[in-house]
FIKOLZA-1660 file (N, C-alpha, C; in steps of 0.1 Angstrom, whole numbers, plus 5000, padded with zeros to 4 digits):
% residues 255
   i   px   py   pz ch aa at
   1 0875 3153 4079  A  M  N
   1 0877 3157 4093  A  M CA
   1 0865 3164 4098  A  M  C
   2 0859 3159 4109  A  T  N
   2 0847 3166 4115  A  T CA
   2 0851 3179 4121  A  T  C
   3 0843 3189 4119  A  D  N
   3 0845 3202 4125  A  D CA
   3 0838 3202 4139  A  D  C
   4 0846 3203 4149  A  F  N
   4 0840 3203 4163  A  F CA
   4 0849 3211 4172  A  F  C
   5 0843 3214 4184  A  V  N
   5 0850 3221 4195  A  V CA
   5 0850 3212 4207  A  V  C
   6 0859 3214 4216  A  V  N
   6 0860 3207 4228  A  V CA
   6 0858 3216 4240  A  V  C
   7 0850 3213 4249  A  A  N
   7 0848 3221 4261  A  A CA
   7 0851 3212 4273  A  A  C
   8 0859 3217 4282  A  I  N
   8 0864 3209 4294  A  I CA
   8 0859 3216 4307  A  I  C
   9 0849 3210 4314  A  P  N
   9 0845 3217 4327  A  P CA
   9 0856 3214 4337  A  P  C
  10 0860 3225 4344  A  A  N
  10 0870 3224 4354  A  A CA
  10 0866 3231 4367  A  A  C
  11 0862 3224 4376  A  R  N
  11 0857 3229 4389  A  R CA
  11 0868 3228 4400  A  R  C
  12 0871 3239 4406  A  Y  N
  12 0882 3238 4416  A  Y CA
  12 0879 3230 4428  A  Y  C
  13 0867 3232 4433  A  A  N
  13 0864 3226 4446  A  A CA
  13 0858 3212 4445  A  A  C
  14 0865 3203 4438  A  A  N
  14 0860 3189 4437  A  A CA
  14 0859 3183 4451  A  A  C
  15 0848 3176 4454  A  S  N
  15 0846 3171 4467  A  S CA
  15 0856 3160 4471  A  S  C
  16 0859 3151 4462  A  R  N
  16 0868 3140 4466  A  R CA
  16 0883 3143 4464  A  R  C
  17 0885 3153 4457  A  L  N
  17 0899 3157 4454  A  L CA
  17 0900 3172 4453  A  L  C
  18 0899 3180 4464  A  P  N
  18 0899 3194 4463  A  P CA
  18 0911 3200 4455  A  P  C
  19 0907 3210 4447  A  G  N
  19 0918 3216 4439  A  G CA
  19 0922 3207 4427  A  G  C
  20 0913 3198 4424  A  K  N
  20 0917 3188 4414  A  K CA
  20 0923 3193 4401  A  K  C
  21 0918 3203 4394  A  P  N
  21 0923 3207 4382  A  P CA
  21 0938 3211 4383  A  P  C
  22 0942 3216 4395  A  L  N
  22 0956 3221 4396  A  L CA
  22 0965 3211 4403  A  L  C
  23 0960 3199 4407  A  R  N
  23 0968 3188 4412  A  R CA
  23 0979 3185 4402  A  R  C
  24 0991 3183 4407  A  L  N
  24 1002 3180 4397  A  L CA
  24 1003 3166 4393  A  L  C
  25 1005 3164 4380  A  L  N
  25 1007 3151 4374  A  L CA
  25 1019 3152 4365  A  L  C
  26 1029 3145 4369  A  G  N
  26 1042 3146 4361  A  G CA
  26 1047 3160 4362  A  G  C
  27 1044 3167 4373  A  G  N
  27 1050 3180 4375  A  G CA
  27 1042 3192 4369  A  G  C
  28 1030 3188 4363  A  E  N
  28 1022 3198 4356  A  E CA
  28 1007 3197 4360  A  E  C
  29 0999 3208 4360  A  P  N
  29 0986 3207 4365  A  P CA
  29 0977 3197 4356  A  P  C
  30 0969 3189 4363  A  L  N
  30 0960 3179 4357  A  L CA
  30 0953 3185 4345  A  L  C
  31 0947 3197 4347  A  V  N
  31 0939 3203 4336  A  V CA
  31 0947 3206 4324  A  V  C
  32 0960 3208 4325  A  L  N
  32 0968 3211 4313  A  L CA
  32 0970 3198 4305  A  L  C
  33 0971 3187 4312  A  H  N
  33 0972 3174 4305  A  H CA
  33 0959 3171 4297  A  H  C
  34 0948 3174 4303  A  V  N
  34 0935 3172 4296  A  V CA
  34 0934 3181 4284  A  V  C
  35 0938 3194 4286  A  A  N
  35 0937 3204 4274  A  A CA
  35 0946 3199 4263  A  A  C
  36 0957 3194 4266  A  R  N
  36 0966 3189 4255  A  R CA
  36 0960 3177 4247  A  R  C
  37 0953 3168 4254  A  R  N
  37 0946 3157 4248  A  R CA
  37 0935 3163 4238  A  R  C
  38 0928 3173 4242  A  A  N
  38 0918 3179 4233  A  A CA
  38 0925 3185 4221  A  A  C
  39 0935 3192 4223  A  L  N
  39 0943 3199 4212  A  L CA
  39 0948 3188 4202  A  L  C
  40 0952 3177 4208  A  A  N
  40 0958 3166 4199  A  A CA
  40 0947 3159 4190  A  A  C
  41 0934 3161 4195  A  A  N
  41 0923 3155 4187  A  A CA
  41 0920 3163 4175  A  A  C
  42 0925 3175 4173  A  G  N
  42 0922 3182 4161  A  G CA
  42 0910 3191 4162  A  G  C
  43 0905 3195 4174  A  A  N
  43 0894 3203 4176  A  A CA
  43 0897 3217 4170  A  A  C
  44 0886 3223 4165  A  R  N
  44 0888 3237 4159  A  R CA
  44 0891 3247 4170  A  R  C
  45 0884 3245 4182  A  E  N
  45 0887 3253 4194  A  E CA
  45 0886 3244 4206  A  E  C
  46 0894 3247 4216  A  V  N
  46 0894 3240 4229  A  V CA
  46 0891 3251 4239  A  V  C
  47 0881 3249 4247  A  W  N
  47 0877 3258 4258  A  W CA
  47 0877 3251 4271  A  W  C
  48 0883 3257 4281  A  V  N
  48 0881 3252 4295  A  V CA
  48 0871 3261 4302  A  V  C
  49 0861 3255 4308  A  A  N
  49 0851 3262 4315  A  A CA
  49 0854 3262 4330  A  A  C
  50 0861 3272 4334  A  A  N
  50 0867 3272 4348  A  A CA
  50 0858 3280 4357  A  A  C
  51 0861 3279 4370  A  D  N
  51 0854 3287 4381  A  D CA
  51 0864 3293 4390  A  D  C
  52 0877 3293 4386  A  D  N
  52 0887 3299 4395  A  D CA
  52 0898 3304 4387  A  D  C
  53 0903 3317 4390  A  E  N
  53 0913 3323 4382  A  E CA
  53 0926 3315 4382  A  E  C
  54 0928 3307 4392  A  R  N
  54 0941 3299 4393  A  R CA
  54 0941 3289 4382  A  R  C
  55 0929 3284 4378  A  I  N
  55 0929 3275 4366  A  I CA
  55 0933 3282 4353  A  I  C
  56 0927 3294 4351  A  A  N
  56 0931 3302 4340  A  A CA
  56 0946 3304 4339  A  A  C
  57 0952 3307 4350  A  A  N
  57 0966 3310 4351  A  A CA
  57 0974 3298 4347  A  A  C
  58 0970 3286 4351  A  A  N
  58 0977 3274 4348  A  A CA
  58 0977 3271 4334  A  A  C
  59 0967 3276 4326  A  L  N
  59 0966 3273 4312  A  L CA
  59 0971 3284 4303  A  L  C
  60 0976 3294 4309  A  H  N
  60 0981 3306 4301  A  H CA
  60 0992 3301 4291  A  H  C
  61 0989 3305 4278  A  G  N
  61 0999 3302 4268  A  G CA
  61 0999 3288 4262  A  G  C
  62 0989 3280 4266  A  C  N
  62 0990 3266 4261  A  C CA
  62 0981 3264 4248  A  C  C
  63 0974 3274 4244  A  G  N
  63 0967 3273 4231  A  G CA
  63 0952 3271 4233  A  G  C
  64 0947 3271 4245  A  V  N
  64 0932 3269 4247  A  V CA
  64 0926 3282 4252  A  V  C
  65 0913 3283 4251  A  H  N
  65 0905 3295 4256  A  H CA
  65 0900 3291 4270  A  H  C
  66 0898 3301 4278  A  V  N
  66 0892 3299 4291  A  V CA
  66 0880 3307 4293  A  V  C
  67 0869 3301 4297  A  A  N
  67 0857 3308 4300  A  A CA
  67 0855 3308 4315  A  A  C
  68 0854 3319 4321  A  M  N
  68 0852 3320 4336  A  M CA
  68 0837 3319 4338  A  M  C
  69 0833 3308 4344  A  T  N
  69 0819 3305 4346  A  T CA
  69 0816 3305 4361  A  T  C
  70 0803 3305 4364  A  S  N
  70 0798 3307 4377  A  S CA
  70 0803 3296 4387  A  S  C
  71 0805 3299 4399  A  V  N
  71 0809 3289 4409  A  V CA
  71 0797 3281 4414  A  V  C
  72 0785 3285 4410  A  D  N
  72 0772 3280 4415  A  D CA
  72 0766 3269 4407  A  D  C
  73 0772 3265 4396  A  H  N
  73 0767 3255 4387  A  H CA
  73 0766 3241 4394  A  H  C
  74 0754 3234 4392  A  A  N
  74 0752 3221 4399  A  A CA
  74 0759 3210 4391  A  A  C
  75 0762 3212 4378  A  S  N
  75 0769 3201 4371  A  S CA
  75 0778 3207 4360  A  S  C
  76 0786 3198 4354  A  G  N
  76 0795 3202 4344  A  G CA
  76 0787 3206 4331  A  G  C
  77 0776 3200 4329  A  T  N
  77 0767 3204 4318  A  T CA
  77 0762 3218 4319  A  T  C
  78 0758 3222 4330  A  D  N
  78 0754 3236 4332  A  D CA
  78 0766 3245 4330  A  D  C
  79 0777 3241 4334  A  R  N
  79 0789 3250 4332  A  R CA
  79 0793 3251 4317  A  R  C
  80 0791 3240 4310  A  L  N
  80 0794 3241 4295  A  L CA
  80 0783 3249 4288  A  L  C
  81 0771 3248 4292  A  A  N
  81 0761 3257 4286  A  A CA
  81 0764 3272 4287  A  A  C
  82 0769 3276 4299  A  E  N
  82 0774 3289 4300  A  E CA
  82 0786 3292 4292  A  E  C
  83 0795 3282 4291  A  C  N
  83 0807 3284 4282  A  C CA
  83 0803 3286 4268  A  C  C
  84 0793 3278 4263  A  A  N
  84 0788 3279 4249  A  A CA
  84 0783 3294 4246  A  A  C
  85 0777 3300 4256  A  T  N
  85 0772 3314 4254  A  T CA
  85 0784 3323 4254  A  T  C
  86 0793 3321 4263  A  I  N
  86 0805 3330 4263  A  I CA
  86 0813 3328 4250  A  I  C
  87 0814 3316 4245  A  A  N
  87 0822 3314 4232  A  A CA
  87 0814 3318 4220  A  A  C
  88 0801 3319 4221  A  G  N
  88 0793 3323 4210  A  G CA
  88 0791 3313 4199  A  G  C
  89 0790 3300 4203  A  W  N
  89 0789 3289 4193  A  W CA
  89 0774 3289 4188  A  W  C
  90 0773 3286 4175  A  A  N
  90 0760 3285 4168  A  A CA
  90 0754 3272 4173  A  A  C
  91 0740 3271 4172  A  D  N
  91 0733 3259 4177  A  D CA
  91 0737 3246 4170  A  D  C
  92 0742 3247 4158  A  D  N
  92 0746 3235 4151  A  D CA
  92 0761 3231 4153  A  D  C
  93 0768 3238 4161  A  T  N
  93 0782 3235 4164  A  T CA
  93 0783 3222 4172  A  T  C
  94 0791 3213 4168  A  I  N
  94 0793 3200 4175  A  I CA
  94 0803 3203 4187  A  I  C
  95 0799 3200 4199  A  V  N
  95 0807 3202 4211  A  V CA
  95 0810 3188 4217  A  V  C
  96 0822 3186 4220  A  V  N
  96 0826 3174 4228  A  V CA
  96 0829 3178 4242  A  V  C
  97 0822 3172 4251  A  N  N
  97 0823 3174 4266  A  N CA
  97 0834 3165 4271  A  N  C
  98 0846 3169 4273  A  L  N
  98 0857 3161 4278  A  L CA
  98 0859 3165 4293  A  L  C
  99 0857 3155 4301  A  Q  N
  99 0858 3157 4315  A  Q CA
  99 0872 3162 4319  A  Q  C
 100 0873 3171 4329  A  G  N
 100 0885 3177 4333  A  G CA
 100 0895 3169 4340  A  G  C
 101 0891 3156 4342  A  D  N
 101 0899 3147 4350  A  D CA
 101 0903 3135 4341  A  D  C
 102 0904 3137 4328  A  E  N
 102 0907 3126 4318  A  E CA
 102 0921 3129 4312  A  E  C
 103 0932 3128 4319  A  P  N
 103 0945 3132 4313  A  P CA
 103 0950 3122 4302  A  P  C
 104 0944 3110 4301  A  F  N
 104 0949 3100 4291  A  F CA
 104 0938 3098 4280  A  F  C
 105 0929 3107 4278  A  A  N
 105 0918 3105 4268  A  A CA
 105 0924 3103 4254  A  A  C
 106 0922 3092 4247  A  P  N
 106 0928 3091 4234  A  P CA
 106 0921 3100 4224  A  P  C
 107 0930 3106 4215  A  A  N
 107 0925 3115 4205  A  A CA
 107 0914 3109 4196  A  A  C
 108 0916 3096 4193  A  S  N
 108 0906 3090 4184  A  S CA
 108 0893 3089 4191  A  S  C
 109 0892 3087 4204  A  G  N
 109 0879 3086 4211  A  G CA
 109 0872 3100 4211  A  G  C
 110 0880 3110 4213  A  I  N
 110 0874 3124 4213  A  I CA
 110 0868 3127 4199  A  I  C
 111 0875 3123 4189  A  R  N
 111 0870 3126 4175  A  R CA
 111 0858 3117 4173  A  R  C
 112 0858 3105 4178  A  L  N
 112 0846 3096 4175  A  L CA
 112 0833 3101 4180  A  L  C
 113 0833 3107 4192  A  V  N
 113 0820 3112 4197  A  V CA
 113 0815 3123 4189  A  V  C
 114 0824 3131 4183  A  A  N
 114 0820 3142 4174  A  A CA
 114 0814 3136 4161  A  A  C
 115 0821 3126 4156  A  E  N
 115 0816 3120 4144  A  E CA
 115 0803 3113 4146  A  E  C
 116 0800 3107 4157  A  L  N
 116 0787 3101 4160  A  L CA
 116 0776 3111 4159  A  L  C
 117 0778 3123 4165  A  V  N
 117 0768 3133 4164  A  V CA
 117 0766 3137 4149  A  V  C
 118 0776 3138 4142  A  R  N
 118 0775 3142 4128  A  R CA
 118 0768 3132 4120  A  R  C
 119 0770 3119 4122  A  D  N
 119 0766 3108 4113  A  D CA
 119 0753 3101 4118  A  D  C
 120 0750 3101 4131  A  S  N
 120 0739 3092 4136  A  S CA
 120 0726 3099 4136  A  S  C
 121 0726 3112 4136  A  G  N
 121 0713 3119 4137  A  G CA
 121 0708 3121 4151  A  G  C
 122 0715 3115 4161  A  A  N
 122 0712 3116 4175  A  A CA
 122 0717 3130 4180  A  A  C
 123 0710 3136 4190  A  P  N
 123 0714 3149 4195  A  P CA
 123 0726 3147 4205  A  P  C
 124 0729 3135 4209  A  M  N
 124 0739 3133 4219  A  M CA
 124 0746 3120 4216  A  M  C
 125 0759 3119 4220  A  S  N
 125 0767 3107 4218  A  S CA
 125 0776 3104 4230  A  S  C
 126 0781 3092 4231  A  T  N
 126 0790 3088 4241  A  T CA
 126 0797 3076 4237  A  T  C
 127 0807 3071 4246  A  L  N
 127 0815 3059 4243  A  L CA
 127 0813 3049 4254  A  L  C
 128 0817 3036 4250  A  A  N
 128 0817 3025 4260  A  A CA
 128 0829 3016 4257  A  A  C
 129 0831 3008 4267  A  A  N
 129 0842 2998 4265  A  A CA
 129 0837 2984 4270  A  A  C
 130 0842 2973 4265  A  P  N
 130 0837 2960 4269  A  P CA
 130 0841 2958 4284  A  P  C
 131 0832 2951 4291  A  I  N
 131 0835 2946 4305  A  I CA
 131 0839 2931 4304  A  I  C
 132 0851 2928 4309  A  T  N
 132 0856 2914 4308  A  T CA
 132 0858 2909 4322  A  T  C
 133 0857 2918 4333  A  D  N
 133 0860 2914 4346  A  D CA
 133 0847 2915 4354  A  D  C
 134 0843 2904 4361  A  V  N
 134 0830 2904 4369  A  V CA
 134 0830 2914 4380  A  V  C
 135 0842 2918 4385  A  D  N
 135 0843 2928 4396  A  D CA
 135 0838 2941 4391  A  D  C
 136 0842 2944 4378  A  V  N
 136 0837 2957 4372  A  V CA
 136 0822 2957 4371  A  V  C
 137 0816 2946 4367  A  L  N
 137 0802 2945 4365  A  L CA
 137 0795 2949 4379  A  L  C
 138 0800 2944 4390  A  F  N
 138 0794 2946 4403  A  F CA
 138 0798 2959 4410  A  F  C
 139 0807 2967 4404  A  D  N
 139 0812 2979 4410  A  D CA
 139 0803 2991 4407  A  D  C
 140 0796 2996 4417  A  P  N
 140 0787 3007 4415  A  P CA
 140 0793 3020 4409  A  P  C
 141 0806 3021 4410  A  N  N
 141 0813 3033 4405  A  N CA
 141 0816 3031 4390  A  N  C
 142 0815 3019 4385  A  A  N
 142 0816 3017 4370  A  A CA
 142 0802 3016 4365  A  A  C
 143 0798 3026 4356  A  V  N
 143 0785 3027 4351  A  V CA
 143 0784 3018 4339  A  V  C
 144 0773 3010 4339  A  K  N
 144 0770 3000 4328  A  K CA
 144 0760 3006 4319  A  K  C
 145 0759 3001 4307  A  L  N
 145 0749 3005 4297  A  L CA
 145 0745 2994 4288  A  L  C
 146 0733 2995 4283  A  V  N
 146 0729 2986 4272  A  V CA
 146 0723 2994 4261  A  V  C
 147 0725 2988 4249  A  T  N
 147 0721 2995 4237  A  T CA
 147 0711 2987 4228  A  T  C
 148 0705 2994 4219  A  N  N
 148 0696 2986 4209  A  N CA
 148 0704 2982 4197  A  N  C
 149 0697 2976 4187  A  H  N
 149 0704 2972 4175  A  H CA
 149 0711 2983 4167  A  H  C
 150 0706 2995 4169  A  D  N
 150 0711 3006 4161  A  D CA
 150 0723 3013 4169  A  D  C
 151 0726 3008 4181  A  G  N
 151 0737 3014 4188  A  G CA
 151 0733 3026 4197  A  G  C
 152 0720 3028 4199  A  D  N
 152 0715 3038 4208  A  D CA
 152 0714 3033 4222  A  D  C
 153 0717 3041 4232  A  A  N
 153 0715 3037 4246  A  A CA
 153 0701 3034 4249  A  A  C
 154 0699 3023 4256  A  L  N
 154 0686 3020 4262  A  L CA
 154 0685 3024 4277  A  L  C
 155 0696 3022 4284  A  Y  N
 155 0697 3026 4298  A  Y CA
 155 0711 3026 4303  A  Y  C
 156 0713 3034 4313  A  F  N
 156 0726 3034 4320  A  F CA
 156 0723 3031 4335  A  F  C
 157 0732 3023 4342  A  S  N
 157 0729 3020 4355  A  S CA
 157 0742 3017 4363  A  S  C
 158 0742 3019 4376  A  R  N
 158 0753 3015 4384  A  R CA
 158 0752 3001 4388  A  R  C
 159 0740 2995 4386  A  A  N
 159 0738 2981 4389  A  A CA
 159 0743 2972 4378  A  A  C
 160 0746 2959 4381  A  P  N
 160 0750 2950 4370  A  P CA
 160 0738 2948 4360  A  P  C
 161 0741 2950 4347  A  M  N
 161 0732 2948 4337  A  M CA
 161 0739 2946 4323  A  M  C
 162 0733 2937 4315  A  P  N
 162 0721 2929 4317  A  P CA
 162 0725 2917 4327  A  P  C
 163 0715 2912 4333  A  W  N
 163 0717 2902 4344  A  W CA
 163 0716 2888 4338  A  W  C
 164 0727 2880 4337  A  P  N
 164 0726 2866 4332  A  P CA
 164 0720 2857 4342  A  P  C
 165 0707 2856 4341  A  R  N
 165 0699 2849 4352  A  R CA
 165 0704 2835 4355  A  R  C
 166 0705 2827 4344  A  D  N
 166 0708 2813 4347  A  D CA
 166 0723 2811 4351  A  D  C
 167 0732 2818 4344  A  A  N
 167 0746 2817 4347  A  A CA
 167 0749 2822 4362  A  A  C
 168 0743 2833 4366  A  F  N
 168 0746 2838 4379  A  F CA
 168 0738 2830 4390  A  F  C
 169 0728 2823 4386  A  A  N
 169 0721 2814 4396  A  A CA
 169 0731 2803 4400  A  A  C
 170 0740 2799 4391  A  R  N
 170 0750 2789 4394  A  R CA
 170 0763 2794 4400  A  R  C
 171 0768 2806 4395  A  D  N
 171 0781 2811 4399  A  D CA
 171 0782 2825 4395  A  D  C
 172 0785 2834 4405  A  R  N
 172 0787 2848 4402  A  R CA
 172 0802 2853 4402  A  R  C
 173 0811 2843 4402  A  S  N
 173 0825 2846 4403  A  S CA
 173 0831 2849 4389  A  S  C
 174 0824 2847 4378  A  F  N
 174 0830 2850 4365  A  F CA
 174 0819 2854 4356  A  F  C
 175 0822 2860 4345  A  L  N
 175 0812 2864 4335  A  L CA
 175 0810 2853 4324  A  L  C
 176 0798 2850 4320  A  P  N
 176 0796 2841 4309  A  P CA
 176 0802 2847 4296  A  P  C
 177 0805 2839 4287  A  D  N
 177 0812 2843 4275  A  D CA
 177 0801 2848 4265  A  D  C
 178 0794 2859 4268  A  D  N
 178 0784 2864 4259  A  D CA
 178 0787 2877 4253  A  D  C
 179 0797 2884 4257  A  D  N
 179 0802 2896 4251  A  D CA
 179 0791 2907 4250  A  D  C
 180 0783 2909 4261  A  V  N
 180 0772 2919 4260  A  V CA
 180 0774 2930 4271  A  V  C
 181 0784 2929 4279  A  W  N
 181 0785 2938 4290  A  W CA
 181 0794 2950 4286  A  W  C
 182 0790 2962 4289  A  M  N
 182 0797 2974 4285  A  M CA
 182 0798 2984 4297  A  M  C
 183 0810 2990 4298  A  R  N
 183 0812 3001 4308  A  R CA
 183 0811 3014 4301  A  R  C
 184 0803 3023 4307  A  H  N
 184 0802 3037 4301  A  H CA
 184 0815 3045 4303  A  H  C
 185 0819 3052 4293  A  I  N
 185 0830 3062 4294  A  I CA
 185 0824 3076 4293  A  I  C
 186 0827 3084 4304  A  G  N
 186 0820 3096 4305  A  G CA
 186 0825 3108 4296  A  G  C
 187 0824 3106 4283  A  I  N
 187 0827 3116 4274  A  I CA
 187 0814 3118 4265  A  I  C
 188 0810 3130 4262  A  Y  N
 188 0798 3132 4254  A  Y CA
 188 0800 3142 4242  A  Y  C
 189 0792 3140 4232  A  G  N
 189 0791 3149 4221  A  G CA
 189 0777 3154 4220  A  G  C
 190 0775 3166 4215  A  Y  N
 190 0762 3171 4212  A  Y CA
 190 0763 3184 4203  A  Y  C
 191 0752 3187 4197  A  R  N
 191 0751 3200 4191  A  R CA
 191 0749 3211 4202  A  R  C
 192 0754 3222 4200  A  T  N
 192 0753 3233 4210  A  T CA
 192 0738 3236 4214  A  T  C
 193 0729 3235 4204  A  G  N
 193 0715 3238 4207  A  G CA
 193 0710 3228 4217  A  G  C
 194 0714 3215 4215  A  F  N
 194 0709 3205 4224  A  F CA
 194 0716 3206 4238  A  F  C
 195 0728 3210 4238  A  L  N
 195 0735 3212 4251  A  L CA
 195 0727 3222 4259  A  L  C
 196 0723 3233 4253  A  R  N
 196 0715 3243 4260  A  R CA
 196 0702 3238 4264  A  R  C
 197 0695 3230 4256  A  Q  N
 197 0682 3224 4259  A  Q CA
 197 0684 3214 4271  A  Q  C
 198 0694 3206 4270  A  F  N
 198 0697 3196 4280  A  F CA
 198 0699 3203 4294  A  F  C
 199 0707 3213 4294  A  A  N
 199 0710 3220 4307  A  A CA
 199 0698 3226 4313  A  A  C
 200 0688 3230 4304  A  A  N
 200 0676 3237 4309  A  A CA
 200 0665 3227 4313  A  A  C
 201 0667 3214 4311  A  M  N
 201 0657 3204 4315  A  M CA
 201 0657 3202 4330  A  M  C
 202 0645 3200 4336  A  P  N
 202 0645 3196 4350  A  P CA
 202 0652 3182 4352  A  P  C
 203 0657 3180 4364  A  Q  N
 203 0662 3167 4367  A  Q CA
 203 0652 3156 4365  A  Q  C
 204 0656 3145 4359  A  G  N
 204 0646 3134 4357  A  G CA
 204 0646 3125 4370  A  G  C
 205 0635 3117 4370  A  R  N
 205 0633 3108 4382  A  R CA
 205 0644 3097 4382  A  R  C
 206 0647 3092 4371  A  L  N
 206 0658 3081 4370  A  L CA
 206 0671 3087 4373  A  L  C
 207 0674 3099 4368  A  E  N
 207 0686 3106 4371  A  E CA
 207 0689 3108 4386  A  E  C
 208 0678 3111 4393  A  K  N
 208 0679 3113 4408  A  K CA
 208 0682 3100 4415  A  K  C
 209 0676 3089 4410  A  V  N
 209 0677 3076 4416  A  V CA
 209 0691 3071 4414  A  V  C
 210 0697 3072 4402  A  E  N
 210 0710 3066 4399  A  E CA
 210 0721 3076 4400  A  E  C
 211 0718 3089 4402  A  S  N
 211 0728 3099 4402  A  S CA
 211 0736 3099 4389  A  S  C
 212 0729 3098 4377  A  L  N
 212 0735 3097 4364  A  L CA
 212 0728 3107 4355  A  L  C
 213 0735 3118 4352  A  E  N
 213 0729 3129 4345  A  E CA
 213 0724 3125 4331  A  E  C
 214 0730 3116 4324  A  Q  N
 214 0727 3112 4311  A  Q CA
 214 0713 3106 4310  A  Q  C
 215 0708 3101 4321  A  L  N
 215 0694 3095 4321  A  L CA
 215 0684 3105 4319  A  L  C
 216 0687 3118 4322  A  R  N
 216 0677 3129 4320  A  R CA
 216 0673 3129 4305  A  R  C
 217 0683 3128 4296  A  A  N
 217 0681 3128 4282  A  A CA
 217 0672 3116 4278  A  A  C
 218 0676 3104 4282  A  L  N
 218 0668 3092 4279  A  L CA
 218 0654 3093 4284  A  L  C
 219 0652 3097 4296  A  E  N
 219 0638 3098 4302  A  E CA
 219 0630 3108 4294  A  E  C
 220 0636 3118 4289  A  A  N
 220 0629 3128 4281  A  A CA
 220 0626 3124 4267  A  A  C
 221 0631 3112 4263  A  G  N
 221 0628 3107 4250  A  G CA
 221 0639 3110 4239  A  G  C
 222 0651 3114 4243  A  H  N
 222 0661 3118 4233  A  H CA
 222 0671 3106 4231  A  H  C
 223 0676 3105 4219  A  R  N
 223 0685 3094 4216  A  R CA
 223 0699 3098 4221  A  R  C
 224 0707 3088 4225  A  I  N
 224 0721 3089 4228  A  I CA
 224 0728 3078 4220  A  I  C
 225 0735 3082 4210  A  A  N
 225 0743 3072 4201  A  A CA
 225 0755 3068 4209  A  A  C
 226 0758 3055 4208  A  V  N
 226 0769 3049 4216  A  V CA
 226 0779 3042 4206  A  V  C
 227 0792 3043 4208  A  A  N
 227 0801 3035 4200  A  A CA
 227 0812 3030 4210  A  A  C
 228 0818 3019 4207  A  L  N
 228 0829 3013 4214  A  L CA
 228 0841 3022 4212  A  L  C
 229 0849 3025 4223  A  T  N
 229 0860 3033 4221  A  T CA
 229 0870 3027 4212  A  T  C
 230 0876 3034 4203  A  P  N
 230 0886 3028 4193  A  P CA
 230 0899 3025 4200  A  P  C
 231 0902 3031 4211  A  E  N
 231 0914 3028 4218  A  E CA
 231 0911 3027 4233  A  E  C
 232 0920 3021 4241  A  P  N
 232 0917 3020 4256  A  P CA
 232 0916 3034 4261  A  P  C
 233 0906 3036 4270  A  F  N
 233 0903 3049 4276  A  F CA
 233 0906 3047 4291  A  F  C
 234 0918 3050 4296  A  P  N
 234 0922 3048 4310  A  P CA
 234 0913 3055 4319  A  P  C
 235 0911 3050 4331  A  P  N
 235 0902 3057 4341  A  P CA
 235 0907 3071 4344  A  P  C
 236 0897 3080 4347  A  G  N
 236 0901 3093 4351  A  G CA
 236 0906 3095 4365  A  G  C
 237 0908 3107 4369  A  V  N
 237 0914 3110 4382  A  V CA
 237 0903 3116 4391  A  V  C
 238 0898 3109 4401  A  D  N
 238 0887 3114 4409  A  D CA
 238 0891 3113 4424  A  D  C
 239 0901 3106 4428  A  T  N
 239 0905 3104 4442  A  T CA
 239 0920 3105 4443  A  T  C
 240 0926 3107 4455  A  P  N
 240 0940 3107 4457  A  P CA
 240 0946 3093 4452  A  P  C
 241 0939 3082 4453  A  E  N
 241 0944 3070 4448  A  E CA
 241 0945 3070 4433  A  E  C
 242 0935 3075 4426  A  D  N
 242 0935 3076 4412  A  D CA
 242 0947 3085 4407  A  D  C
 243 0950 3096 4415  A  L  N
 243 0961 3104 4411  A  L CA
 243 0974 3097 4412  A  L  C
 244 0975 3089 4423  A  A  N
 244 0988 3081 4424  A  A CA
 244 0989 3071 4413  A  A  C
 245 0979 3065 4409  A  R  N
 245 0979 3055 4397  A  R CA
 245 0983 3063 4384  A  R  C
 246 0977 3075 4383  A  A  N
 246 0980 3083 4371  A  A CA
 246 0995 3087 4371  A  A  C
 247 1000 3091 4382  A  E  N
 247 1014 3095 4384  A  E CA
 247 1023 3083 4380  A  E  C
 248 1019 3071 4384  A  A  N
 248 1027 3059 4381  A  A CA
 248 1027 3057 4366  A  A  C
 249 1016 3059 4360  A  R  N
 249 1015 3057 4345  A  R CA
 249 1023 3067 4338  A  R  C
 250 1023 3080 4342  A  V  N
 250 1032 3090 4336  A  V CA
 250 1047 3087 4338  A  V  C
 251 1050 3082 4350  A  A  N
 251 1064 3078 4352  A  A CA
 251 1068 3067 4343  A  A  C
 252 1060 3057 4341  A  S  N
 252 1063 3045 4333  A  S CA
 252 1065 3049 4319  A  S  C
 253 1057 3059 4314  A  R  N
 253 1059 3064 4300  A  R CA
 253 1072 3071 4298  A  R  C
 254 1076 3079 4309  A  S  N
 254 1088 3087 4307  A  S CA
 254 1101 3078 4307  A  S  C
 255 1099 3065 4312  A  H  N
 255 1110 3056 4312  A  H CA
 255 1111 3048 4300  A  H  C
% end
């Protein structure tokens, strides 16, 4: 069993879903569902990096630690770097960054990103899932990625990639049967020392163009190890429509 911790950034004032961590899902705050997924994965410690006392109150007694972090952080990574300092983790501690809007994250996927950091030698890791629907390939909200033979990320993009030139010249209504398209899943693993280093790096040129923070690491020459998720990783909750779909999922499970 890999020794790792989970850190969950939870920002109250989410732009597309204000108060997101405390929005109710199945009658309980969204952030509580995420915390339970982290606990189920077997992490040594689970921390929620919050920016509002109401989030801390919602988590009282559930078995996780809460770090009260600055409201001024520009990203979840910056918030987790402050959390690492508050928690006092050593530089070699493996940290899994589980987004605060992933109430259905599978425990096996959370463990896998920690194992990738342990086994790959890369300072950072993440997950992907196959793309089988052409609409997902063309959706800019679905981040695509390509990897090398060793499973390290070559690039992440909101654009369709790789581009099947000949097939799409004939018809773009379906994907060729090549099994090369992957959707990025926004969960990360790293050593604490690299988390601090990453948060301290200036924004990269490609990061600014694509609005994808992970490109900062690639542009600076760092490896990101990638594995396919061992179980389905349902979409997170970022909009009122996402929350309604998540509510329907919880309701179907209860029946």
